[in-house]
N, C-alpha and C positions, 0 to 999 in steps of 0.2 A: 537848189535841191532837185535832183532828177527823180521823177516819178514815172514808173513804167506802167502804162495802162494795159490791162489784160481783160478785155471785155468778155472773152469766152470762159473765164475762170468759173463763172456761175454753173457751167455744166459739170464741173468737178466738185464744187462746194455748194450744192443746192441747199444743204441743211442750214446754211447761214444766210440764205437769200430770201427775198420777198418775190413772189410771183403774182402777176396781175393778169387775170383772164378777162379780156375785153370781148365785146360783141364781134362777130366775124363769121366767116364761112366755117361751118362745123367740120367739114372735111379737112380743113387746114390744121386742125389739132390732131396730131398723130401720137403714136405711143411714146416717142421721145419727149414730146411736150407734156404728156400725161405724167411721165416719170419726173420731170422737173417740177411740175405742179405738186405732185404727191410728196416729193422730198423736200420742198421748200419749208422754211421755218414758219413763214406767214403766207397765207393765201388770201388774195383780195380779188373779188369778182364784181363785175357790173351786174345790174339787175337783169339785163338781157342775156348775159352769160349763164345765169342760174338755170335757165331752161335747158341748155345743153349739158350742164353739169348734172342736172337731175336725170337726164337720159342716160348718162354714163355712171350712174350711182354706184355700180359694182366695180368700176375701174378707177374712179377718181374720188379724192377726199372732198368733203364739204369745205367751203372757204371760211376763214376766220372773220372776214368782213365782207359785207355786201353793200355796195354804194350805188346811188342813182336815184331817180325819182319813182322807181318801181312801176312805171307805166307799161313796161314790156314784160313784166313778170307774169308767168302763167298763174292764174288765180287758184289752180288746184294745188299749188305748192305751198306748204305751210312752213314759212321761214321762222315762225316764232318757236316751234318745237324742234328746230334743227340743232344738231349737236356738232 
């Protein structure tokens, strides 16, 4: 059985994808990445990524799941009341 891999298909079908936001250089996340993040069915972020997501609160959606040991999470961010 021949299976054709199409790794860039997620750019066209983000609504059925999972997007994971890892720690990294904040300037590396541009508008295209924000669009993929916002359009994804499920959004997963590391605790360190939450700080950057909070800064972009007006442009990006909150993740469905946050994972990590929460040592790098800004103490001012209230994740318990996040929607």
